[in-house]
N, C-alpha and C positions, 0 to 999 in steps of 0.2 A: 479242666485238664482233659486233654484228648490226644493220647499218643499211642502208638503201637510199637511193640518191640519186635525186632526181626532176628531171625537166626543169624548167628555170627557176631552180634553186638557183644563187645567185651564186657565182662562183669566189672561193675564199678561201684562196689560198696564204699562206705565212707572211709574205711581204712585204706583201700586201694587208691581212692581219690587223693588222700593225703600224701601218699607215696609219690604221686606224680609231680608234686611241686614243693616249694619251700614251706616251712611251717607257717600257718596262717593264724591270725587272731581268732579267738572263739568268743562269740557272744554268749551271755549267760544262758545256761540250758533251760531255765524257766521263762525265757522270753517268749512272747506270743504276739499275735496280731489283734488289733482292736477295731474300733468303728471305722467305717468307710463313709466318706462324705461325697455326695454327688450333686451335680446341677441337674435340675429337671425343668421341663417347659411349663408344667401346670401342676402346682403343688397339690391341689385338691384331687386331681385325677390320680396322681401318684399315691397319695394317702389311701384312696379307695382301693387301688390295686394291691398295695402292700398289706392292707388289712384283710381283704376278702380272698385274694389269691394266695399270698405268701403266709399270712397268719401272724404278722407283726403288729404289736400294739403301739399306738402313738403315746409317747412318754411326755413330750412337751411340744407345744406349737406356738410360734411367735410370728412376727411379721416376716413372711416370706421364707421361713425356716421351720423345720420340724425334726424331732428326734424320735426314733423308733427302736423298739427292742422286744425281747421275749422275757419279761420279768423286769427287774429294775435297771439293768445295765443297758447303755446305748450300744446298738449294733450298727445302726445306719442313721445318717443325717442327710436330709434333703434340703437343698437351697433352690428356691425358684428363680429362674431367669426366663421371663415370659417369652414364649416363641422360640426358645432354644432348639436347635436342630440336632438330630442324632449325630454322633461323631463316628465317622468311618474312615479307615485308612490312615489313622493317626496313632500315636502312642497314647497310653492311658489305661483304662480298665479293660481287661478281657472278661473277667467275672469276679465277683466276690462270692465267698463260699460259706454258707451257714451250716455248721455241724450240729446235728441233733444228737442227744445223748445216747441213743440206743437204736438198734435196728427196728423194733416195733414202731418207734416214733416216725421213722422214715416211711414205713409201710402205711402208717396212718395218714401221713401227708400225701402220699401218692394216691391213696384211696379217695381222699378229698379232691385231689386234682382231677381224677377220673370222673367222679360223681358230679363235680361242679364245672366241668369242661374248661379247666385251666389249660391254656395252650402251653405245650412243652416243646423244647428244642431237641432234647435227647435224653436217653437213659443208658447209663454205662456202669459196668463193673470194672473197676481199676485195680483189682487185686488187693490193694491196701484199703479200699473203701468202695462203697456203692453210692452212686450219684445220680441226681436228677437235675437237668439243665432247663432253664427258661430265660426269657428276656422280658424286661419291663417295658412300659409304653414308650420310653425314651431310647430303647435299644441297649440299656445297661444289662450285661450278662449276670446271671444269678445261678449259683449251684446250691443245692440242698443235698447234704450227704450224711452218711453214717460211716464211721471207721469200722473196719474189720478188727478183731482183737489184735492188740499191738504185738503179742507174742508171735503172731503169724508172719509179721513183716519186719520187725525191728532188727536192724543190722543187715537187712537184705532188701532194702527199698528198691534199688535198681533192678534186682532180680525179679521182684514181685510186681513192679509197676507195669500195668498193661491197660488196654482198652478193649473190652469185649461187650456184647450186649448184656444189659441187666436182665437177670432172671426174675421177671416180675412175678411169676407164679410162686417161686420160692419166697420172695419178699412178702407177698400177700399171705403166705402160709403163717406169718407171724400173728395174723389177726383171725378172730373167730368168724367174722363176716365183714369183708371189706365194704360191702354195699351199705351196711348200716353203722359202720364204725364211726363214732362221733369225732368231730374235729372242730374246735373253736379257735385255736391259735397254736403257734409253735410252742413246744413245752419249755418250761423253765429249764435251765441248763443248756439251752441252745447258745452257741458261741460263734464268733467269727473264726472259723477254722483256718482259712488261708485266703490270700488275695492273689489272684492271677493277673499279671500285667501284660499289656501289649508294649513291646520295647523296640527300639531301633536296632540294637545290636546285642546278641547273646554274650560275646566275649566281654564287652564293656559292662554289661549287667552283672555277669559273674565276678568281674574284677571289683565291682563296687560292693555287692551284697556279701560276697565271701571274704575278699581280701581287705576290705575297709570295715564294713559293719561286723563281720565275723560269723555270718551264718555258714553252716556246713552245706557243701554241694552234695546232694543226695543222688542226682542223676542229671546228665546233660546229653540230649539226643534229639534228632529231628527238629532242629531250630527251636529247641525249648530247654529250659533249665528249671530245676526244682531244688529249693534250698530251705534249710530249716534250722531251728535251735533244738538242742537236746535230743537229737536222733529222730524227731518226728518225720513223717514222710515228706511233708513240705508245709511251710508257713508262707513262702513266697514262690509263686510260679511266674515264669516269664516266657514269652514266645515272640517270634517274628513272623508268624504265619501270615499276617495281614499288614505288618508294620515295619518290615525291614527297611532301614534308612529313613523312616518316616519322621515327621515333625510333630510337635505337640498339637492338640486340637486348638483351632482358632477361637477367638471370642465369639460368643453367640451360639456355642454348641453345648449340648448336654454331655457332660464329661466328668471324669474323676477330678474332684477338688483336692482330696488328700486321703491317703491310707494311714493307718496308725500302727506303729511298732510299740508294743507295751513291754517296758523293761522293768525288772523287779525292784530296783531302788535307784536313788539318785547317784550313788557311786558308780553303778554300772552305766547309767546314762552319761555321766561325765566321761567315762572311758570311751564310749562310742563317739561322743562329740569330739573328743581329742583326736581320735583316729580320722574322723571326717575332716577336721581342720588340717591335720598333718598331711592328708592327701590332697589338700587344695580345695576342699569343698567348703561351701558357705552354710552358716547356721543363721536362721532368722528367728528372733524371739517373738512369739505371738502370745495372745492371752491364754490359749489352751496349752502352750508349751513350746519348746524349740522345734523348728522344722528344718528339713533339708530337702534336697532334690536328688534323685538318682540320675544317671547319665541320660535318660530319656525324658527328663524334666517331670517325672512323676513326684509329687510332693508327699513327704513322709513326716507325720507328726511323731515325735519321740516322747511318748507318754510314760507315766509311771503306774504300776499296778496299784490298785486301791483295795 
């Protein structure tokens, strides 16, 4: 997420957004996002990076595929396609975002990054959260972040959402000594907080995620949209900063294979599927569960909470 608010932007909290259009379907408030699956060019290289730089554990490893997490649950799946090239200028993943459970955990991760010379792309304070950005060896974007207390932004996401430099000194103030703070892995309780997509069209994306799936539109500005379930600041981000009118990544590229929307139960999933089909969308049944595609051909697995 990387946006700036300008003076004069109209306030658009969820209540105001609802007033601008007809009543929309609402996805279950306890809907979340889950594991992201990516193509990588060299599985061993990626496993080394995600272990040493990010702090994810390898949960399972098979022929050309590995599952990673922070504890028991899968957060990331990597599928090897030897020699795959980074995907640029196409739709797909902008970044996946791992949310750590508390601010000290974010400080601990940043201290590790500084100490172990992990290359970073950016450090931002978004008002609703504090975030660190980086890129894996295949060019996949990663965000590691901690939320600000929900009471500070709930119901006021558009008003609070911003991008200013991260106050590293304040963050390191959570630790007794950042230089010696131990770090072995991301802590248990780390989850996939949101997925930010590169899309071809913001209006088409909003029409799908809000009007069909039922996510609430929390903010739409500067060629980007942020949508969520249950009033969260965002579970889905989308932008056209590098992908306006773009096509999906071609074969042979390291790209997003699928993101996961986690629904609370089969009844809710059936409702979402019915809305997709009523809107003319296709559902494909796979071993992991039903999948669909958004208007930019990003594949979504419709999973159930466990």
